[in-house]
C-alpha positions in Angstrom: 213.9 221.8 116.6 213.8 225.6 117.3 210.3 227.3 117.7 208.5 228.1 114.3 206.0 230.6 112.9 203.8 230.5 110.1 202.4 233.7 109.7 199.3 234.1 106.7 199.6 237.4 104.8 196.9 237.1 103.2 195.0 240.1 101.9 196.8 242.2 104.8 200.8 242.2 103.2 203.5 241.2 101.5 206.0 238.5 101.8 209.1 240.8 102.8 207.2 242.7 105.9 208.0 239.3 107.8 210.8 240.5 108.1 210.0 243.3 110.3 206.5 242.5 111.7 207.6 239.5 112.5 210.9 238.2 112.1 212.4 241.6 114.2 210.1 241.5 116.8 211.3 238.0 117.3 214.4 239.6 118.4 213.3 242.8 119.6 211.4 240.8 122.5 215.1 238.2 123.0 212.4 235.8 121.8 214.0 232.3 120.6 212.7 231.4 117.4 214.2 229.1 114.4 212.3 229.0 111.2 209.0 231.2 109.3 206.9 229.9 106.8 205.3 233.7 105.4 202.2 232.1 104.1 201.3 233.0 100.4 197.6 233.8 100.9 196.5 230.8 99.5 196.9 231.6 95.8 197.9 234.7 95.7 201.9 234.2 95.2 205.0 235.2 97.3 206.9 238.0 96.1 210.7 239.4 96.7 211.3 235.8 97.9 215.0 236.0 97.8 215.7 238.5 99.6 213.3 237.7 101.8 214.9 234.4 102.7 218.6 236.2 102.6 217.3 238.8 105.8 215.8 236.7 107.9 219.1 234.2 107.8 220.4 237.2 109.1 218.2 237.1 111.8 218.6 233.8 112.8 215.9 232.1 111.1 215.4 229.8 108.0 213.0 230.6 105.7 209.8 227.9 104.6 207.0 228.1 102.1 203.3 226.6 102.2 202.2 225.3 99.2 198.5 224.7 97.8 199.5 223.7 94.1 202.5 221.4 93.9 206.3 221.4 94.3 207.1 222.0 90.7 209.1 225.2 91.8 211.0 223.7 94.3 214.3 223.5 93.0 214.5 227.3 92.3 212.8 227.8 95.7 215.6 225.1 97.9 218.6 225.9 95.9 218.7 229.4 94.7 216.8 231.4 97.0 218.0 229.4 100.4 214.2 227.8 101.7 214.6 224.7 103.7 211.1 223.6 104.7 207.9 223.2 103.0 204.1 223.0 104.9 201.9 220.6 102.4 198.5 222.3 102.1 194.9 219.8 101.4 194.1 221.3 98.5 197.3 219.7 97.2 197.0 216.6 98.8 193.7 216.1 98.2 190.7 215.5 100.6 191.4 212.5 103.3 194.7 213.4 102.5 194.8 210.0 99.7 198.4 212.1 98.3 200.2 213.1 101.3 202.6 210.0 102.1 203.7 211.1 98.4 203.0 214.7 98.7 205.4 214.4 101.4 208.0 212.4 99.9 207.8 214.6 96.6 208.8 217.7 98.7 211.3 216.0 100.9 213.4 214.7 98.3 212.9 218.3 96.7 214.4 219.9 99.2 217.7 217.1 99.5 218.0 216.9 96.0 218.8 220.8 95.6 220.9 220.9 98.7 223.3 219.6 101.5 221.0 220.0 104.0 218.3 217.4 105.2 214.8 217.7 103.8 211.8 219.1 106.5 207.7 218.6 106.2 205.1 220.1 107.5 201.9 218.1 107.2 198.5 217.5 108.4 197.9 214.2 107.1 200.0 211.1 106.1 200.2 207.3 106.8 202.7 204.7 107.7 206.3 205.9 106.2 205.2 209.7 106.6 207.1 209.7 109.8 209.9 209.2 107.3 209.6 212.8 105.9 207.0 215.1 107.8 206.5 216.5 111.2 202.5 215.6 111.2 199.9 218.2 113.3 196.5 217.9 113.9 195.1 220.9 111.5 193.0 223.7 112.1 191.8 223.2 116.1 190.8 226.1 118.6 192.8 227.2 121.1 191.1 226.5 124.6 192.0 224.2 127.9 190.3 221.2 126.3 192.2 221.6 123.2 195.2 221.1 125.4 193.6 218.2 127.4 193.2 215.5 124.4 196.5 216.7 122.6 198.8 215.4 125.4 197.2 212.0 124.7 197.2 212.9 121.3 201.0 213.3 120.3 201.5 210.0 123.0 199.7 207.8 120.8 201.5 209.3 117.4 204.7 208.5 119.3 202.8 205.0 119.9 202.4 204.7 116.4 205.9 205.6 115.3 205.8 209.3 114.8 208.6 211.2 116.8 207.8 214.3 115.4 204.0 215.3 116.1 202.6 218.5 117.1 199.4 221.0 117.4 199.9 224.5 117.0 200.3 226.4 120.0 197.1 227.3 121.3 195.7 226.5 118.3 194.8 228.4 115.2 191.5 230.1 116.2 190.4 230.9 119.6 192.9 231.2 122.0 193.5 232.9 125.6 196.4 234.4 127.4 196.6 231.4 130.0 196.2 229.0 127.5 198.8 229.8 125.1 201.3 230.0 128.0 200.3 226.3 129.4 200.0 224.9 125.8 203.6 226.6 124.9 205.2 224.8 128.0 204.8 221.0 127.8 205.0 221.9 123.9 208.7 222.6 124.6 209.1 219.2 126.1 208.8 217.6 122.9 211.1 217.5 119.8 208.4 220.3 117.6 206.4 223.4 118.2 205.2 226.3 116.2 202.1 228.9 115.7 200.0 230.1 113.0 199.0 233.5 113.1 196.5 235.5 110.8 192.9 233.5 112.0 192.2 234.1 115.6 189.8 236.8 116.4 190.6 236.1 119.6 193.7 237.3 119.5 193.4 240.1 117.7 194.5 237.7 114.5 198.5 237.2 115.6 199.4 234.0 117.8 203.3 234.7 118.7 204.4 234.5 122.0 204.3 238.2 123.3 201.1 239.2 122.0 199.7 238.8 125.5 201.6 240.8 127.4 203.7 240.4 130.9 203.5 238.4 132.9 202.8 236.5 129.6 205.8 237.4 127.5 208.7 236.2 130.2 206.7 233.1 130.8 207.0 232.0 127.5 211.0 233.4 126.9 211.2 231.4 130.0 210.4 228.0 128.4 211.4 228.9 125.2 214.8 229.3 126.2 214.5 226.1 128.6 213.8 224.2 125.0 217.0 225.6 123.3 219.2 224.6 125.8 217.7 221.0 126.3 218.5 220.6 122.3 221.7 218.3 123.2 219.0 216.0 125.7 216.2 216.2 123.0 218.6 215.8 119.6 220.2 212.5 121.3 216.4 211.0 121.5 215.6 212.0 118.2 218.2 210.0 116.8 217.6 207.6 119.1 213.6 207.5 117.5 215.7 207.6 113.8 217.4 204.8 114.6 215.2 202.3 116.5 211.8 203.9 116.1 211.4 204.8 120.4 210.1 208.8 120.1 211.7 211.1 122.8 208.1 211.7 124.1 207.2 208.6 125.6 203.5 207.6 127.1 204.0 206.4 130.5 203.0 202.6 129.6 206.3 202.8 127.1 208.7 203.7 129.7 207.3 201.5 132.4 205.6 198.0 130.6 205.5 196.5 133.7 203.6 199.0 135.9 199.7 198.0 135.8 198.9 201.7 136.4 200.5 202.8 133.3 197.6 200.6 130.8 194.9 202.7 132.4 194.1 206.3 131.4 195.3 207.2 134.4 198.4 208.4 132.7 197.1 210.1 129.5 197.6 213.3 130.6 201.7 213.0 131.4 204.0 212.0 130.0 208.4 210.9 129.9 210.5 213.8 127.7 213.3 210.8 126.9 214.4 208.6 130.2 214.8 211.0 133.2 211.8 213.6 132.5 208.8 213.7 133.7 206.2 216.3 132.8 202.1 216.9 133.8 201.1 219.4 131.6 198.6 221.9 133.0 195.3 221.4 131.0 192.3 223.8 133.1 192.2 226.4 134.6 193.8 225.7 138.8 196.2 226.5 140.3 196.9 223.6 141.2 197.7 220.1 139.2 196.9 216.8 140.9 197.0 213.0 140.3 200.4 212.7 139.1 201.3 209.4 139.1 205.4 209.0 139.9 206.4 205.2 138.7 208.8 203.4 141.4 212.0 205.1 142.0 212.9 208.0 143.7 212.6 211.5 141.7 213.0 215.5 142.1 211.4 218.1 141.2 212.8 220.3 138.0 211.9 222.9 140.0 213.3 223.4 143.3 214.6 219.9 144.3 212.3 218.5 146.2 212.1 214.6 146.4 209.5 212.5 146.6 209.8 208.3 146.5 207.1 206.5 144.1 205.1 204.4 143.4 203.2 208.1 144.6 200.4 210.1 143.5 201.2 213.7 143.8 198.1 216.0 144.6 197.6 219.6 145.2 201.2 220.7 143.1 201.0 224.1 143.3 201.2 225.4 139.2 201.6 229.1 139.3 201.8 230.6 135.0 205.7 229.9 135.6 205.3 226.3 136.6 204.5 223.4 134.4 205.3 220.2 136.6 208.9 218.6 135.6 210.4 215.8 137.9 213.5 214.8 137.0 214.3 210.6 137.3 217.2 210.2 140.2 219.8 208.8 138.4 219.2 211.8 135.5 222.5 212.9 133.7 221.2 215.6 131.2 222.8 217.7 128.6 222.8 221.6 128.1 224.0 224.2 125.7 224.8 227.8 127.0 221.0 229.9 126.6 220.7 231.3 122.7 217.8 232.2 120.3 218.0 229.8 117.5 221.4 227.0 117.0 224.0 229.1 115.4 223.3 231.6 117.2 226.8 231.0 119.7 229.2 228.2 120.0 227.7 225.6 122.1 230.2 225.8 124.9 230.6 225.4 127.9 228.4 222.8 127.7 226.1 221.8 131.1 226.0 218.4 132.3 223.0 218.5 135.4 223.0 215.3 137.3 221.2 213.8 140.0 223.9 211.0 141.6 222.0 207.8 141.9 223.6 204.4 142.1 225.3 203.7 139.0 223.8 205.6 135.4 224.8 207.0 131.9 223.7 208.9 129.0 225.4 208.7 125.5 225.3 211.9 124.3 225.2 212.7 120.3 225.9 215.4 118.3 226.2 216.3 114.4 226.0 219.4 112.7 222.8 219.6 112.6 221.8 220.5 109.6 223.2 218.6 106.7 222.3 215.4 105.2 226.5 213.8 106.9 224.8 212.2 109.5 223.8 209.5 107.1 227.9 208.8 106.4 228.7 208.9 110.0 229.2 212.0 110.2 228.6 212.4 113.9 229.6 211.8 117.4 228.8 210.4 120.5 230.1 210.9 124.1 229.2 209.3 126.8 228.4 210.2 130.3 228.5 208.2 133.6 227.9 209.2 137.1 228.2 206.5 140.2 227.2 208.0 143.3 225.0 205.6 147.0 222.1 205.9 146.5 222.3 207.9 150.1 224.4 210.6 150.0 223.9 211.6 154.1 226.8 211.4 156.1 230.2 212.3 155.4 232.3 209.9 153.6 230.3 209.3 150.6 231.8 209.4 146.5 230.5 210.3 144.1 232.3 210.2 140.4 231.0 212.0 136.7 233.1 210.5 133.9 232.7 212.5 130.8 234.6 210.2 128.0 236.2 211.1 124.9 234.1 212.2 122.0 234.2 209.3 119.5 233.5 210.3 115.5 233.2 213.3 114.0 231.3 216.0 112.0 231.3 218.6 109.9 233.1 221.6 112.1 233.2 219.8 115.4 234.8 221.6 118.2 238.8 220.6 118.8 238.3 221.4 122.9 235.3 223.6 124.8 235.1 223.6 128.7 232.0 222.2 130.6 229.6 223.0 133.7 228.8 219.4 136.1 225.6 220.9 138.1 225.4 217.7 140.7 222.5 217.7 143.4 223.7 216.8 146.1 223.1 217.4 150.0 225.7 219.3 151.8 229.2 221.2 150.6 231.6 218.8 149.9 235.3 218.4 151.3 237.4 218.0 148.1 236.4 218.2 144.4 238.8 217.2 141.8 239.7 216.9 137.7 241.7 214.2 136.6 244.6 213.8 140.1 244.2 218.1 140.5 242.4 219.5 143.6 239.2 222.4 142.3 239.9 225.1 144.0 236.6 226.0 145.9 234.7 229.2 146.0 232.3 230.9 147.7 230.4 233.9 146.0 228.9 233.1 142.6 230.3 235.9 141.4 233.9 234.5 141.7 232.9 231.4 140.2 231.5 233.4 137.4 235.8 234.4 136.7 236.8 231.7 137.7 238.6 229.9 134.9 238.2 226.7 136.9 237.1 225.5 140.4 233.5 224.6 142.1 231.0 226.6 144.2 228.5 224.9 146.5 224.7 226.6 146.4 223.1 225.1 149.8 219.7 227.9 148.2 219.5 226.5 144.5 217.5 223.7 144.1 218.3 222.6 147.6 221.6 222.0 146.9 223.5 222.0 143.4 227.3 221.3 143.1 228.7 223.3 140.3 232.1 222.5 138.9 234.0 224.2 136.4 236.4 223.2 134.0 238.5 224.8 131.6 238.7 224.0 127.6 239.3 220.0 127.6 239.7 218.1 124.3 237.0 216.4 123.2 239.6 213.7 122.4 240.2 213.2 125.9 238.2 212.8 128.3 238.0 213.8 131.7 236.4 212.5 135.7 235.7 214.8 138.3 235.6 213.0 141.8 233.7 214.5 144.8 234.2 214.0 148.0 231.6 214.7 150.5 
C-alpha cells in the first residue's frame, strides 16, 4: 500500500546505484515511499543484490525484482537476500498472457514459501483468480489528461470484477508532464496501490519520481503521499474487507448506492467512493474547476474546508487549484489516521487519530495486524469498534455527542499494550464541556498549549469551519474509552 518506485537501469547504471540515486533522494526530499524495484535492464542481470537489499531496507524500503525469464532463483532472492516483491514481464508470461495466472501464483508462492512475509506480485495481466496473487496494472501507457480520464473507470471496473489492487503507473511510463503527474498521483492516493516507473519518458528526462518537476509540484506530491500514509488504517480496513468479501476499497458509485438511478449511467464514471465515507472526484482535464460532481442523498462535507452540501445534488464550478483534489466526506464518517510518516516502519503508530463527522449513529470497525507477516491467516489481528452518536443537527445549545472507542479484540505480533488518541470532532461551536469517561478534561485556548498538554481539548473555529481537538493520555487497548461532548 505504500508508494512504489520501479526504475529501469537499462544501459545507464548498475543495481546498487538505486541506493544513492533513488532511495536517498526520496529521504532527502522528505518524500514517502515503501518499496523500490530496480529493473535488471532486460537481461543484463542484477549485481550486488544482497548489499542493495540491505541498504534499501535501512532507508525504509523493501526491494522488488523484475523478471523476464522466470522465478527459478526466487528461493535465494527472497530467503537469502531479502527481496519481497516480484514484477512479471510479458516476455515470461507470454503473448496474450496465457501463463499469467500460473506465473503470478508461482511468484506469490515463491515469496511465501521462503519467508514469513506475504506475497506481493505485480502483473500486467491475468485472469479470474489473479486477484489472489497480484496487483494488476494497465501496462505501458503514456501520461496525459486522457490517460487520467480513462483510468478512473478502468480502476472502478477492475473493482467490480473482484480486483481490489488495480492501478496504472502514475503519469504513465511514457510522456507525462508536471500537471498530469500531480493530478494522477492525487486520486491514486485514495486507492490501495500506486507506483511509478522511470527510465522511458523522453519528456521528463527519463525519470518519473515525484520531485522531478520542482516546485510547486514537489510540495503537492509530498502532501498527498503523506496523506496516503496517514490514511493507512482507513484504507487497510477496507482492504481486509475486500479480502474477506470481495467488496473493493475503490467503489463505483453504483456499488455503494445501488438504489440511486443516477449511479447506473456513465454520469458517475469519473468519481468513486474510497471506502464507505470518502467521495473522490479526480481532476482529469486542464481546468481550474471541476464540474458535474454528483453527491447522492445525504449530507456531505468538503474534506478540505468543511463546507456542507446536501444531496442528491450536483456540484459545478468546484475550484481546483493544483493542490486541491475534490474530496467529500459522508456525514457520520469516522476516519482513523496514523501519525505522519515516510514508510510504515518509520515510527510508532501513536497517537491514533479519529476524524469524526457526527451525524446520527455511525460506526467504524478498525482492522489492524502486523502489516507484514502471514500471521493474520491464523487469526493474528485485532479489531476496534468506534461508535459515534449525535443529533443530525448540532445547532443550538444542549446537544450531546459521544464517541466510544471499544476495546481491541484480538492480538497480533508487536501489538502495543496501550497508546494515546486524538479525536478531531467536527462541530460548529465551542463545547460547554468535554469528558473522558467520567473525567472532565481541561479546555485549552492556544494550539501550543494543546500540543504540550498530556490531555485536554481545544476548539478551533478556523479549522474546517469548526473542529474540536481532544487528546488523551496512553490508554490500554484492552480497556477502551468514551468521550462525551456537551454543546
